[in-house]
Every structure is written in C-alpha cells, then in structure tokens.
ROROLO-560612 format. One record per residue (C-alpha): residue number from 1; residue in one letter; x, y, z. Coordinates in steps of 0.001 Angstrom, whole numbers. Example, Ala and Ser with C-alpha at 12.3 -4.5 7.8 and 13.67 -1.06 7.14 Angstrom:
pt resi: 1, resn: A, x: 12300, y: -4500, z: 7800
pt resi: 2, resn: S, x: 13670, y: -1060, z: 7140
//
This chain:
pt resi: 1, resn: X, x: 115645, y: 127308, z: 75524
pt resi: 2, resn: X, x: 112482, y: 129353, z: 75447
pt resi: 3, resn: X, x: 111419, y: 128124, z: 78906
pt resi: 4, resn: X, x: 112787, y: 129584, z: 82120
pt resi: 5, resn: X, x: 113860, y: 127371, z: 85002
pt resi: 6, resn: X, x: 112651, y: 129505, z: 87873
pt resi: 7, resn: X, x: 112570, y: 128976, z: 91608
pt resi: 8, resn: X, x: 109145, y: 128063, z: 92981
pt resi: 9, resn: X, x: 107485, y: 130107, z: 95680
pt resi: 10, resn: X, x: 105382, y: 128477, z: 98405
pt resi: 11, resn: X, x: 102046, y: 128858, z: 96599
pt resi: 12, resn: X, x: 103319, y: 126940, z: 93553
pt resi: 13, resn: X, x: 103749, y: 123838, z: 95719
pt resi: 14, resn: X, x: 99979, y: 123531, z: 96013
pt resi: 15, resn: X, x: 99112, y: 124210, z: 92381
pt resi: 16, resn: X, x: 99416, y: 122441, z: 89059
pt resi: 17, resn: X, x: 102701, y: 122941, z: 87240
pt resi: 18, resn: X, x: 102496, y: 125714, z: 84681
pt resi: 19, resn: X, x: 106076, y: 125856, z: 83367
pt resi: 20, resn: X, x: 108722, y: 123395, z: 82218
pt resi: 21, resn: X, x: 111074, y: 124647, z: 84936
pt resi: 22, resn: X, x: 108792, y: 123193, z: 87603
pt resi: 23, resn: X, x: 108967, y: 119802, z: 85894
pt resi: 24, resn: X, x: 112763, y: 119986, z: 85655
pt resi: 25, resn: X, x: 112931, y: 120593, z: 89409
pt resi: 26, resn: X, x: 110527, y: 117702, z: 90009
pt resi: 27, resn: X, x: 112480, y: 115357, z: 87722
pt resi: 28, resn: X, x: 115691, y: 116090, z: 89640
pt resi: 29, resn: X, x: 113885, y: 115418, z: 92928
pt resi: 30, resn: X, x: 112403, y: 112185, z: 91609
pt resi: 31, resn: X, x: 115697, y: 110852, z: 90273
pt resi: 32, resn: X, x: 117503, y: 111827, z: 93469
pt resi: 33, resn: X, x: 115057, y: 110125, z: 95846
pt resi: 34, resn: X, x: 115017, y: 106937, z: 93756
pt resi: 35, resn: X, x: 118808, y: 106636, z: 93632
pt resi: 36, resn: X, x: 120172, y: 103348, z: 94903
pt resi: 37, resn: X, x: 123187, y: 104737, z: 96794
pt resi: 38, resn: X, x: 123604, y: 107581, z: 99274
pt resi: 39, resn: X, x: 127261, y: 108244, z: 98513
pt resi: 40, resn: X, x: 128641, y: 110239, z: 95609
pt resi: 41, resn: X, x: 130641, y: 108303, z: 93050
pt resi: 42, resn: X, x: 134430, y: 108501, z: 92978
pt resi: 43, resn: X, x: 134264, y: 111093, z: 90192
pt resi: 44, resn: X, x: 132241, y: 113478, z: 92391
pt resi: 45, resn: X, x: 128670, y: 112970, z: 91110
pt resi: 46, resn: X, x: 125600, y: 111034, z: 92139
pt resi: 47, resn: X, x: 124364, y: 108177, z: 89976
pt resi: 48, resn: X, x: 122278, y: 107988, z: 87915
pt resi: 49, resn: X, x: 123782, y: 110823, z: 85860
pt resi: 50, resn: X, x: 121669, y: 113574, z: 84289
pt resi: 51, resn: X, x: 122537, y: 115234, z: 80981
pt resi: 52, resn: X, x: 120405, y: 118343, z: 80503
pt resi: 53, resn: X, x: 119681, y: 119135, z: 76838
pt resi: 54, resn: X, x: 118283, y: 122488, z: 75689
pt resi: 55, resn: X, x: 116941, y: 122804, z: 72136
pt resi: 56, resn: X, x: 116177, y: 125793, z: 69930
pt resi: 57, resn: X, x: 119683, y: 127267, z: 70052
pt resi: 58, resn: X, x: 119206, y: 128854, z: 66612
pt resi: 59, resn: X, x: 116739, y: 131340, z: 68147
pt resi: 60, resn: X, x: 119109, y: 132679, z: 70837
pt resi: 61, resn: X, x: 122625, y: 133943, z: 71419
pt resi: 62, resn: X, x: 125185, y: 133058, z: 74094
pt resi: 63, resn: X, x: 123518, y: 135435, z: 76546
pt resi: 64, resn: X, x: 120539, y: 133103, z: 76788
pt resi: 65, resn: X, x: 122792, y: 130165, z: 77648
pt resi: 66, resn: X, x: 124266, y: 132169, z: 80519
pt resi: 67, resn: X, x: 120770, y: 133106, z: 81741
pt resi: 68, resn: X, x: 119730, y: 129450, z: 81838
pt resi: 69, resn: X, x: 122960, y: 128418, z: 83568
pt resi: 70, resn: X, x: 122353, y: 131093, z: 86207
pt resi: 71, resn: X, x: 118776, y: 129880, z: 86665
pt resi: 72, resn: X, x: 119970, y: 126304, z: 87201
pt resi: 73, resn: X, x: 122427, y: 127520, z: 89831
pt resi: 74, resn: X, x: 119696, y: 129529, z: 91552
pt resi: 75, resn: X, x: 117139, y: 126706, z: 91637
pt resi: 76, resn: X, x: 119455, y: 123871, z: 92670
pt resi: 77, resn: X, x: 122111, y: 125792, z: 94576
pt resi: 78, resn: X, x: 123870, y: 123581, z: 97095
pt resi: 79, resn: X, x: 121168, y: 120887, z: 97078
pt resi: 80, resn: X, x: 122462, y: 117337, z: 96842
pt resi: 81, resn: X, x: 120236, y: 116556, z: 93836
pt resi: 82, resn: X, x: 122373, y: 119015, z: 91841
pt resi: 83, resn: X, x: 125226, y: 116474, z: 91905
pt resi: 84, resn: X, x: 123305, y: 114283, z: 89447
pt resi: 85, resn: X, x: 123875, y: 116892, z: 86736
pt resi: 86, resn: X, x: 126961, y: 115792, z: 84802
pt resi: 87, resn: X, x: 126728, y: 118069, z: 81783
pt resi: 88, resn: X, x: 124433, y: 120344, z: 79780
pt resi: 89, resn: X, x: 124084, y: 120771, z: 76031
pt resi: 90, resn: X, x: 122612, y: 123531, z: 73862
pt resi: 91, resn: X, x: 121538, y: 122292, z: 70432
pt resi: 92, resn: X, x: 119681, y: 123323, z: 67316
pt resi: 93, resn: X, x: 117791, y: 120680, z: 65362
pt resi: 94, resn: X, x: 117854, y: 123009, z: 62358
pt resi: 95, resn: X, x: 121409, y: 124351, z: 62184
pt resi: 96, resn: X, x: 123803, y: 122129, z: 64162
pt resi: 97, resn: X, x: 125899, y: 119634, z: 62236
pt resi: 98, resn: X, x: 126185, y: 115942, z: 63055
pt resi: 99, resn: X, x: 129373, y: 116588, z: 65002
pt resi: 100, resn: X, x: 127446, y: 118527, z: 67671
pt resi: 101, resn: X, x: 125034, y: 115652, z: 68172
pt resi: 102, resn: X, x: 127938, y: 113219, z: 68214
pt resi: 103, resn: X, x: 129260, y: 115075, z: 71278
pt resi: 104, resn: X, x: 125964, y: 114323, z: 73045
pt resi: 105, resn: X, x: 126066, y: 110672, z: 71966
pt resi: 106, resn: X, x: 129612, y: 110342, z: 73272
pt resi: 107, resn: X, x: 128669, y: 111997, z: 76584
pt resi: 108, resn: X, x: 125826, y: 109492, z: 77034
pt resi: 109, resn: X, x: 128201, y: 106608, z: 76301
pt resi: 110, resn: X, x: 130920, y: 107995, z: 78562
pt resi: 111, resn: X, x: 128582, y: 108484, z: 81527
pt resi: 112, resn: X, x: 126943, y: 105088, z: 81077
pt resi: 113, resn: X, x: 130368, y: 103434, z: 81045
pt resi: 114, resn: X, x: 131120, y: 104861, z: 84502
pt resi: 115, resn: X, x: 128050, y: 103314, z: 86124
pt resi: 116, resn: X, x: 128287, y: 100196, z: 88267
pt resi: 117, resn: X, x: 126189, y: 98019, z: 85959
pt resi: 118, resn: X, x: 128407, y: 98730, z: 82932
pt resi: 119, resn: X, x: 130638, y: 95854, z: 81856
pt resi: 120, resn: X, x: 129414, y: 93403, z: 84484
pt resi: 121, resn: X, x: 129484, y: 89726, z: 83613
pt resi: 122, resn: X, x: 126094, y: 88021, z: 83508
pt resi: 123, resn: X, x: 125110, y: 84419, z: 82800
pt resi: 124, resn: X, x: 124723, y: 83699, z: 79095
pt resi: 125, resn: X, x: 121284, y: 82250, z: 79913
pt resi: 126, resn: X, x: 120187, y: 85696, z: 81112
pt resi: 127, resn: X, x: 121265, y: 87322, z: 77874
pt resi: 128, resn: X, x: 119398, y: 84740, z: 75813
pt resi: 129, resn: X, x: 116236, y: 85063, z: 77921
pt resi: 130, resn: X, x: 116414, y: 88854, z: 77720
pt resi: 131, resn: X, x: 116653, y: 88523, z: 73944
pt resi: 132, resn: X, x: 113598, y: 86252, z: 73960
pt resi: 133, resn: X, x: 111669, y: 88858, z: 75975
pt resi: 134, resn: X, x: 112619, y: 91509, z: 73400
pt resi: 135, resn: X, x: 111282, y: 89284, z: 70615
pt resi: 136, resn: X, x: 107943, y: 88993, z: 72452
pt resi: 137, resn: X, x: 107829, y: 92775, z: 72998
pt resi: 138, resn: X, x: 108542, y: 93414, z: 69317
pt resi: 139, resn: X, x: 105694, y: 91037, z: 68473
pt resi: 140, resn: X, x: 103347, y: 93292, z: 70466
pt resi: 141, resn: X, x: 103190, y: 91291, z: 73697
pt resi: 142, resn: X, x: 102986, y: 93739, z: 76619
pt resi: 143, resn: X, x: 102708, y: 91344, z: 79564
pt resi: 144, resn: X, x: 103113, y: 87707, z: 80505
pt resi: 145, resn: X, x: 102320, y: 85473, z: 83485
pt resi: 146, resn: X, x: 104994, y: 83890, z: 85663
pt resi: 147, resn: X, x: 104026, y: 80432, z: 84380
pt resi: 148, resn: X, x: 104493, y: 81507, z: 80772
pt resi: 149, resn: X, x: 107780, y: 83204, z: 81667
pt resi: 150, resn: X, x: 108947, y: 79973, z: 83281
pt resi: 151, resn: X, x: 108118, y: 78133, z: 80069
pt resi: 152, resn: X, x: 110199, y: 80644, z: 78098
pt resi: 153, resn: X, x: 113076, y: 80086, z: 80505
pt resi: 154, resn: X, x: 112875, y: 76352, z: 79870
pt resi: 155, resn: X, x: 113689, y: 76823, z: 76182
pt resi: 156, resn: X, x: 116386, y: 74246, z: 75256
pt resi: 157, resn: X, x: 118916, y: 76980, z: 74431
pt resi: 158, resn: X, x: 118335, y: 78651, z: 77826
pt resi: 159, resn: X, x: 117465, y: 75852, z: 80283
pt resi: 160, resn: X, x: 116813, y: 78140, z: 83248
pt resi: 161, resn: X, x: 114929, y: 75438, z: 85114
pt resi: 162, resn: X, x: 114912, y: 76500, z: 88767
pt resi: 163, resn: X, x: 112264, y: 78969, z: 89913
pt resi: 164, resn: X, x: 114731, y: 80769, z: 92215
pt resi: 165, resn: X, x: 117087, y: 81358, z: 89276
pt resi: 166, resn: X, x: 114255, y: 82851, z: 87241
pt resi: 167, resn: X, x: 113224, y: 85084, z: 90149
pt resi: 168, resn: X, x: 116789, y: 86398, z: 90389
pt resi: 169, resn: X, x: 116715, y: 87228, z: 86673
pt resi: 170, resn: X, x: 113319, y: 88955, z: 86936
pt resi: 171, resn: X, x: 114397, y: 91052, z: 89938
pt resi: 172, resn: X, x: 117422, y: 92271, z: 87992
pt resi: 173, resn: X, x: 115342, y: 93078, z: 84908
pt resi: 174, resn: X, x: 112945, y: 95063, z: 87119
pt resi: 175, resn: X, x: 115784, y: 96953, z: 88825
pt resi: 176, resn: X, x: 117272, y: 98100, z: 85519
pt resi: 177, resn: X, x: 113842, y: 99081, z: 84186
pt resi: 178, resn: X, x: 113423, y: 96528, z: 81404
pt resi: 179, resn: X, x: 110263, y: 95024, z: 82933
pt resi: 180, resn: X, x: 107945, y: 95584, z: 85898
pt resi: 181, resn: X, x: 107776, y: 92596, z: 88216
pt resi: 182, resn: X, x: 106508, y: 92119, z: 91766
pt resi: 183, resn: X, x: 106756, y: 88692, z: 93336
pt resi: 184, resn: X, x: 103299, y: 88941, z: 94925
pt resi: 185, resn: X, x: 101715, y: 89899, z: 91552
pt resi: 186, resn: X, x: 103143, y: 87073, z: 89463
pt resi: 187, resn: X, x: 100155, y: 86856, z: 87127
pt resi: 188, resn: X, x: 101186, y: 90173, z: 85558
pt resi: 189, resn: X, x: 104813, y: 90570, z: 84519
pt resi: 190, resn: X, x: 104834, y: 93737, z: 82435
pt resi: 191, resn: X, x: 107260, y: 93309, z: 79531
pt resi: 192, resn: X, x: 106703, y: 96810, z: 78179
pt resi: 193, resn: X, x: 106648, y: 99485, z: 80944
pt resi: 194, resn: X, x: 105098, y: 101922, z: 78471
pt resi: 195, resn: X, x: 101987, y: 99715, z: 78519
pt resi: 196, resn: X, x: 101484, y: 100551, z: 82207
pt resi: 197, resn: X, x: 102012, y: 104246, z: 81478
pt resi: 198, resn: X, x: 99359, y: 103996, z: 78739
pt resi: 199, resn: X, x: 96927, y: 102340, z: 81168
pt resi: 200, resn: X, x: 97459, y: 105169, z: 83624
pt resi: 201, resn: X, x: 97001, y: 107725, z: 80852
pt resi: 202, resn: X, x: 93628, y: 106188, z: 80039
pt resi: 203, resn: X, x: 92494, y: 107028, z: 83571
pt resi: 204, resn: X, x: 93669, y: 110641, z: 83752
pt resi: 205, resn: X, x: 93084, y: 111804, z: 80161
pt resi: 206, resn: X, x: 90291, y: 114352, z: 79703
pt resi: 207, resn: X, x: 89481, y: 112946, z: 76248
pt resi: 208, resn: X, x: 86532, y: 110838, z: 77359
pt resi: 209, resn: X, x: 84434, y: 109650, z: 74430
pt resi: 210, resn: X, x: 81475, y: 108499, z: 76521
pt resi: 211, resn: X, x: 79644, y: 111670, z: 77578
pt resi: 212, resn: X, x: 77373, y: 109623, z: 79854
pt resi: 213, resn: X, x: 80249, y: 109463, z: 82359
pt resi: 214, resn: X, x: 79892, y: 113179, z: 83013
pt resi: 215, resn: X, x: 76551, y: 112555, z: 84731
pt resi: 216, resn: X, x: 77809, y: 109859, z: 87100
pt resi: 217, resn: X, x: 78357, y: 110672, z: 90773
pt resi: 218, resn: X, x: 81614, y: 108672, z: 90612
pt resi: 219, resn: X, x: 82863, y: 110923, z: 87810
pt resi: 220, resn: X, x: 82186, y: 114032, z: 89916
pt resi: 221, resn: X, x: 84039, y: 112526, z: 92891
pt resi: 222, resn: X, x: 86974, y: 111689, z: 90636
pt resi: 223, resn: X, x: 87312, y: 115076, z: 88956
pt resi: 224, resn: X, x: 86742, y: 117092, z: 92140
pt resi: 225, resn: X, x: 88433, y: 114980, z: 94811
pt resi: 226, resn: X, x: 90664, y: 112481, z: 92993
pt resi: 227, resn: X, x: 88478, y: 109667, z: 94401
pt resi: 228, resn: X, x: 87927, y: 106892, z: 91844
pt resi: 229, resn: X, x: 85827, y: 103722, z: 92106
pt resi: 230, resn: X, x: 86674, y: 100311, z: 90698
pt resi: 231, resn: X, x: 83603, y: 100515, z: 88441
pt resi: 232, resn: X, x: 84670, y: 103903, z: 87053
pt resi: 233, resn: X, x: 88134, y: 102536, z: 86269
pt resi: 234, resn: X, x: 86465, y: 99812, z: 84205
pt resi: 235, resn: X, x: 84190, y: 102339, z: 82459
pt resi: 236, resn: X, x: 87160, y: 104601, z: 81619
pt resi: 237, resn: X, x: 89059, y: 101705, z: 80083
pt resi: 238, resn: X, x: 86028, y: 100654, z: 78069
pt resi: 239, resn: X, x: 85115, y: 104186, z: 76967
pt resi: 240, resn: X, x: 88510, y: 104713, z: 75356
pt resi: 241, resn: X, x: 88888, y: 101358, z: 73667
pt resi: 242, resn: X, x: 91045, y: 100182, z: 76536
pt resi: 243, resn: X, x: 89862, y: 96576, z: 76380
pt resi: 244, resn: X, x: 93515, y: 95524, z: 76449
pt resi: 245, resn: X, x: 93581, y: 96722, z: 80064
pt resi: 246, resn: X, x: 90153, y: 95474, z: 81233
pt resi: 247, resn: X, x: 91272, y: 91830, z: 81259
pt resi: 248, resn: X, x: 94136, y: 92702, z: 83609
pt resi: 249, resn: X, x: 92204, y: 95245, z: 85676
pt resi: 250, resn: X, x: 92660, y: 93554, z: 89074
pt resi: 251, resn: X, x: 96385, y: 93047, z: 88580
pt resi: 252, resn: X, x: 96766, y: 96588, z: 87246
pt resi: 253, resn: X, x: 95095, y: 97856, z: 90420
pt resi: 254, resn: X, x: 97680, y: 95983, z: 92492
pt resi: 255, resn: X, x: 100615, y: 97277, z: 90429
pt resi: 256, resn: X, x: 99330, y: 100862, z: 90564
pt resi: 257, resn: X, x: 98944, y: 100533, z: 94332
pt resi: 258, resn: X, x: 102531, y: 99293, z: 94589
pt resi: 259, resn: X, x: 103702, y: 102369, z: 92670
pt resi: 260, resn: X, x: 101424, y: 104764, z: 94633
pt resi: 261, resn: X, x: 99546, y: 105716, z: 91477
pt resi: 262, resn: X, x: 96414, y: 104543, z: 93316
pt resi: 263, resn: X, x: 95864, y: 104430, z: 97093
pt resi: 264, resn: X, x: 93143, y: 102044, z: 98290
pt resi: 265, resn: X, x: 90604, y: 103417, z: 100760
pt resi: 266, resn: X, x: 90098, y: 100764, z: 103430
pt resi: 267, resn: X, x: 86756, y: 98927, z: 103544
pt resi: 268, resn: X, x: 85708, y: 100596, z: 100319
pt resi: 269, resn: X, x: 85597, y: 100029, z: 96565
pt resi: 270, resn: X, x: 87231, y: 103436, z: 96056
pt resi: 271, resn: X, x: 90807, y: 104568, z: 95518
pt resi: 272, resn: X, x: 92500, y: 107939, z: 95852
pt resi: 273, resn: X, x: 94547, y: 108986, z: 92818
pt resi: 274, resn: X, x: 97080, y: 111516, z: 94210
pt resi: 275, resn: X, x: 97771, y: 113103, z: 90824
pt resi: 276, resn: X, x: 94067, y: 113972, z: 90459
pt resi: 277, resn: X, x: 93587, y: 115450, z: 93925
pt resi: 278, resn: X, x: 92396, y: 119072, z: 93841
pt resi: 279, resn: X, x: 94764, y: 121958, z: 94430
pt resi: 280, resn: X, x: 94371, y: 124338, z: 97351
pt resi: 281, resn: X, x: 96438, y: 126850, z: 99305
pt resi: 282, resn: X, x: 97652, y: 126864, z: 102883
pt resi: 283, resn: X, x: 95635, y: 129993, z: 103701
pt resi: 284, resn: X, x: 92391, y: 128553, z: 102304
pt resi: 285, resn: X, x: 92734, y: 125301, z: 104280
pt resi: 286, resn: X, x: 93577, y: 127189, z: 107491
pt resi: 287, resn: X, x: 90530, y: 129376, z: 107028
pt resi: 288, resn: X, x: 88353, y: 126385, z: 106164
pt resi: 289, resn: X, x: 89234, y: 124618, z: 109418
pt resi: 290, resn: X, x: 89467, y: 127816, z: 111529
pt resi: 291, resn: X, x: 93076, y: 127057, z: 112437
pt resi: 292, resn: X, x: 93980, y: 130748, z: 112661
pt resi: 293, resn: X, x: 91597, y: 131297, z: 115593
pt resi: 294, resn: X, x: 92984, y: 131659, z: 119126
pt resi: 295, resn: X, x: 90941, y: 128707, z: 120379
pt resi: 296, resn: X, x: 93104, y: 126359, z: 118300
pt resi: 297, resn: X, x: 95456, y: 124301, z: 120523
pt resi: 298, resn: X, x: 97714, y: 121250, z: 120254
pt resi: 299, resn: X, x: 96830, y: 117602, z: 120766
pt resi: 300, resn: X, x: 97779, y: 114063, z: 119655
pt resi: 301, resn: X, x: 97922, y: 112447, z: 116222
pt resi: 302, resn: X, x: 96083, y: 109944, z: 113974
pt resi: 303, resn: X, x: 95298, y: 109332, z: 110312
pt resi: 304, resn: X, x: 91592, y: 109700, z: 109386
pt resi: 305, resn: X, x: 90998, y: 112430, z: 106734
pt resi: 306, resn: X, x: 88930, y: 115334, z: 108058
pt resi: 307, resn: X, x: 85505, y: 115985, z: 106539
pt resi: 308, resn: X, x: 84693, y: 119338, z: 104928
pt resi: 309, resn: X, x: 81730, y: 120559, z: 102934
pt resi: 310, resn: X, x: 83422, y: 119597, z: 99660
pt resi: 311, resn: X, x: 84272, y: 116064, z: 100827
pt resi: 312, resn: X, x: 87500, y: 115132, z: 102638
pt resi: 313, resn: X, x: 90414, y: 117369, z: 103559
pt resi: 314, resn: X, x: 92898, y: 115985, z: 101036
pt resi: 315, resn: X, x: 94511, y: 118344, z: 98534
pt resi: 316, resn: X, x: 97639, y: 118223, z: 96443
pt resi: 317, resn: X, x: 100467, y: 119291, z: 98736
pt resi: 318, resn: X, x: 98325, y: 119862, z: 101845
pt resi: 319, resn: X, x: 96095, y: 117551, z: 103918
pt resi: 320, resn: X, x: 94120, y: 117663, z: 107162
pt resi: 321, resn: X, x: 93529, y: 114535, z: 109263
pt resi: 322, resn: X, x: 91286, y: 113896, z: 112268
pt resi: 323, resn: X, x: 92944, y: 112640, z: 115435
pt resi: 324, resn: X, x: 89716, y: 111560, z: 117075
pt resi: 325, resn: X, x: 86214, y: 110671, z: 115916
pt resi: 326, resn: X, x: 84787, y: 113969, z: 117159
pt resi: 327, resn: X, x: 87092, y: 115931, z: 114865
pt resi: 328, resn: X, x: 88172, y: 118215, z: 117702
pt resi: 329, resn: X, x: 91846, y: 117383, z: 117229
pt resi: 330, resn: X, x: 93569, y: 117463, z: 113866
pt resi: 331, resn: X, x: 96961, y: 117213, z: 112248
pt resi: 332, resn: X, x: 97847, y: 119493, z: 109333
pt resi: 333, resn: X, x: 100388, y: 118153, z: 106808
pt resi: 334, resn: X, x: 101809, y: 120522, z: 104212
pt resi: 335, resn: X, x: 104901, y: 120902, z: 102054
pt resi: 336, resn: X, x: 107119, y: 123276, z: 100127
pt resi: 337, resn: X, x: 109851, y: 122552, z: 97600
pt resi: 338, resn: X, x: 112156, y: 120822, z: 100081
pt resi: 339, resn: X, x: 110142, y: 120601, z: 103312
pt resi: 340, resn: X, x: 107281, y: 118556, z: 104708
pt resi: 341, resn: X, x: 105735, y: 120167, z: 107790
pt resi: 342, resn: X, x: 103270, y: 118668, z: 110290
pt resi: 343, resn: X, x: 101315, y: 120794, z: 112741
pt resi: 344, resn: X, x: 99115, y: 119292, z: 115472
pt resi: 345, resn: X, x: 96080, y: 121420, z: 116337
pt resi: 346, resn: X, x: 93128, y: 121112, z: 118708
pt resi: 347, resn: X, x: 89936, y: 123049, z: 119347
pt resi: 348, resn: X, x: 89421, y: 121710, z: 122882
pt resi: 349, resn: X, x: 88836, y: 124313, z: 125611
pt resi: 350, resn: X, x: 91004, y: 122391, z: 128077
pt resi: 351, resn: X, x: 94714, y: 123201, z: 128044
pt resi: 352, resn: X, x: 97150, y: 120288, z: 127818
pt resi: 353, resn: X, x: 100907, y: 119881, z: 127517
pt resi: 354, resn: X, x: 101888, y: 118024, z: 124372
pt resi: 355, resn: X, x: 105678, y: 117786, z: 124534
pt resi: 356, resn: X, x: 105599, y: 113993, z: 124786
pt resi: 357, resn: X, x: 103078, y: 113825, z: 121929
pt resi: 358, resn: X, x: 105414, y: 115822, z: 119696
pt resi: 359, resn: X, x: 108235, y: 113470, z: 120608
pt resi: 360, resn: X, x: 106102, y: 110436, z: 119746
pt resi: 361, resn: X, x: 105071, y: 111946, z: 116415
pt resi: 362, resn: X, x: 108676, y: 112819, z: 115623
pt resi: 363, resn: X, x: 109713, y: 109200, z: 116211
pt resi: 364, resn: X, x: 106865, y: 107873, z: 114056
pt resi: 365, resn: X, x: 107584, y: 110319, z: 111226
pt resi: 366, resn: X, x: 111312, y: 109559, z: 111121
pt resi: 367, resn: X, x: 110561, y: 105819, z: 111108
pt resi: 368, resn: X, x: 107997, y: 106335, z: 108330
pt resi: 369, resn: X, x: 110491, y: 108275, z: 106198
pt resi: 370, resn: X, x: 113133, y: 105571, z: 106637
pt resi: 371, resn: X, x: 110617, y: 102903, z: 105594
pt resi: 372, resn: X, x: 109552, y: 104973, z: 102577
pt resi: 373, resn: X, x: 113152, y: 105395, z: 101434
pt resi: 374, resn: X, x: 113725, y: 101637, z: 101602
pt resi: 375, resn: X, x: 110386, y: 100888, z: 99945
pt resi: 376, resn: X, x: 110809, y: 103334, z: 97081
pt resi: 377, resn: X, x: 114306, y: 102117, z: 96315
pt resi: 378, resn: X, x: 112976, y: 98575, z: 96197
pt resi: 379, resn: X, x: 109820, y: 99269, z: 94194
pt resi: 380, resn: X, x: 110692, y: 101801, z: 91551
pt resi: 381, resn: X, x: 112225, y: 101133, z: 88180
pt resi: 382, resn: X, x: 114258, y: 103950, z: 86555
pt resi: 383, resn: X, x: 111470, y: 104725, z: 84047
pt resi: 384, resn: X, x: 108895, y: 105491, z: 86767
pt resi: 385, resn: X, x: 109867, y: 109023, z: 87741
pt resi: 386, resn: X, x: 106724, y: 111026, z: 87079
pt resi: 387, resn: X, x: 104035, y: 109695, z: 89419
pt resi: 388, resn: X, x: 105674, y: 109628, z: 92846
pt resi: 389, resn: X, x: 105640, y: 111659, z: 95956
pt resi: 390, resn: X, x: 107523, y: 114921, z: 95569
pt resi: 391, resn: X, x: 110429, y: 114453, z: 97989
pt resi: 392, resn: X, x: 111930, y: 111938, z: 100409
pt resi: 393, resn: X, x: 114182, y: 114032, z: 102565
pt resi: 394, resn: X, x: 117796, y: 113550, z: 103616
pt resi: 395, resn: X, x: 117430, y: 115220, z: 106993
pt resi: 396, resn: X, x: 114818, y: 115240, z: 109717
pt resi: 397, resn: X, x: 114668, y: 117823, z: 112478
pt resi: 398, resn: X, x: 112071, y: 119057, z: 114959
pt resi: 399, resn: X, x: 111208, y: 122378, z: 116524
pt resi: 400, resn: X, x: 108616, y: 123401, z: 119079
pt resi: 401, resn: X, x: 107535, y: 127018, z: 119389
pt resi: 402, resn: X, x: 105220, y: 128745, z: 121864
pt resi: 403, resn: X, x: 103082, y: 131543, z: 120446
pt resi: 404, resn: X, x: 99446, y: 132666, z: 120381
pt resi: 405, resn: X, x: 98357, y: 129501, z: 118572
pt resi: 406, resn: X, x: 100552, y: 127177, z: 120642
pt resi: 407, resn: X, x: 101586, y: 125081, z: 117611
pt resi: 408, resn: X, x: 103599, y: 121911, z: 117739
pt resi: 409, resn: X, x: 105607, y: 121765, z: 114516
pt resi: 410, resn: X, x: 107605, y: 118889, z: 113113
pt resi: 411, resn: X, x: 109755, y: 119668, z: 110114
pt resi: 412, resn: X, x: 111086, y: 116812, z: 108024
//
C-alpha cells in the first residue's frame, strides 16, 4: 500500500520502470492481450480474472484505501483491460486474522470456478500422465524429450499409445501453463516453466562472476545495445554455474525466439534481446536523425534498422528503420501507453505524393497486428506475462496530416 499506482506520461514509455504502479499497468496489459476470448463473460468481466491484493494495511487508515482506489480508476478508466479486475483486497500480514485471508482464498476459488476450464471432464489417462509429470518435477527434472514423454505415456496404467493423442495432451498442458511445449521443438519439453525463467534470468542478471566478460566487445554490445551473441550466451551460462542450461542451449534459443525473449538477426550469430535494449526519448531520436528539419519529407517503408554513431537505431519503445540502402528514407516507430505510432520520413529534395504508400503501410500494419494477436494467443502460456511486447491493440485507425514536415502518420 506504500506504492502509488500513477498514470504514466509519454516520457515514461521510453524509460525503465521505476515504480510498482508501472508494473501493475503492464501486467494488466499483458494479461489482457494474452486472453483467449474477445468477449466479456456472462458475469460482466474478462477472463482470466485479476484479484488485486495490497499489503501493509496496518500502516495506513481507510483514507489510503480510497486513494489507491481512485488511482486505479484514473489509470485504467474505461479501458477494456480494467474488466479483468474482479476484486481488490487490503491485508496486513501482521494484524489480520485468518478469517481475512480466508476471504481471499474463497474469492480465488469462486473466480476459478467460473472459468471455462473448471469442472470439465478429461480422460483419466490425462490425469494419470499429469500426475506422472508432477512426480518427475518433484524429483528435480525440469525438461524431457518427446521420445521420453512418449515412453511415460506408454506406462501400463496410462497406455496413451498414439502420438496424436499425446500431442493433444501436451497442447492442453501448454495452454493451461503446466508445461512449455512447441511441436517444432520436441527435443525440449519444459516440465517446469520456472526453469526457463531461471535461464532467462541468467542472461540479464548483472551479477556476473567472471570479470573477464567486461572486457569483451560482445559484452559491450549487449549492455549498450541489447545485442547478444551465441558465444556470449554460452559464456553467461557458464560464468554463473548455469551448466544445466548449456546442454540445452540450442533448444533454449529456439524457445526464447518463440516467446520473443530473443530475436534472431538474419545471417548473423547475434540476437536482439528487447528487454536489454537501451532507453531513449522521442526528442533525442528526432534530433539524432534530424527529423525536425524542414527538409524531412515522406516516402515508402521497409524494415532495416538505421545506423547511428552508437550502433543501430533500436531503443526500448522507439525505433528507426531504413527504407532504402542509402538511408535517405526512414520509418519512425514509437509508442505510448496505449498507442503505437508510425511516421514515414524522407530527406530527398524531390517532392512526392505518398497517399498510396500510407494506404499500403496501413494495410500491412493491420495485417501484422492481426497475425500477432493470433500468434501470441497460440504461443503464450498464462505464466509468461513479463517478457512480451507492451500492447496488442483492439483498434486500428489512420490519419494523414499536412504541415511543415509533411508527415504521414499511422496510429494503431
């Protein structure tokens, strides 16, 4: 209850989170964009439900509860993600009796019972195989191959003999978040999702025991640009006693790519790690690329990151891409709390009309967003809500405005 939940201004969208309120807003966004249905449930809320729990009640009076309630209203307002919030609780770990915590337990049970997966009938074989997976997890086994999983399924008490039947079981277990399974990465079925989170933590933690890494060019690229090589990934695992991950390094790369934790740079041994990309501001990037000058005009669109003195024009929340090899035409992509904006710019001296180009870009962007929505709903388990893109939007609209800079804006 000590932390405010405050509304972000534009500059905060390009910077690291400093307050818990920014994470709360992000968590709501993440849960909302990974939901599996677009319609509200019959009882008026979106699934999955959110129960917001504030602790430290013994330090505050009722006035503080009202302040936090008002802040929640201000931040979420009429946004659709607000409909995931089913209830909120204010608790003290020091003073509240068991009855207060029992209210929270009952609320969790009550909300879970309303969800579609509650009370569904499943094959007894599934229940037995799920129990067998739990036994392996409790024995410290974090992952298994598809072949070994098939052998488990062939246990006499289970007799799940057909591969298609096992695949159906594994897809369900992935969808409910019990395991992480991708059919094209069968050699690594992750039984314990926390194991993947630990592997990721090994890469981003600043507690590096091997000081020799600090003198590597790859380390500088990683810390300054979020660009990480395959060899540095191996060194980071090894430097932190991560040998448990080294043996599955290639498969972990594939899984992290699937979940957008890593983005492979084509024809290269390097990846981009979005969470490690440097922060910048809109004004700094505009000044860096001279976008505010009157010679800046509109042109077409492509995807190659623009080069700047510090490397490539990729920052957290704002990016600049080259349209052509000469770098004369660029597309600026930026975002705020609930908006992604694209602006096409050109430094060519020849004037051109770009109405059709804007229309083409609009069509490509809307198609891309639709594909992302489908892909994210298919890929993400409920546990993976902290390393994803900020927002997949419900609405897409476009606007074109003539002014001194002649911008062509697309707002998604």
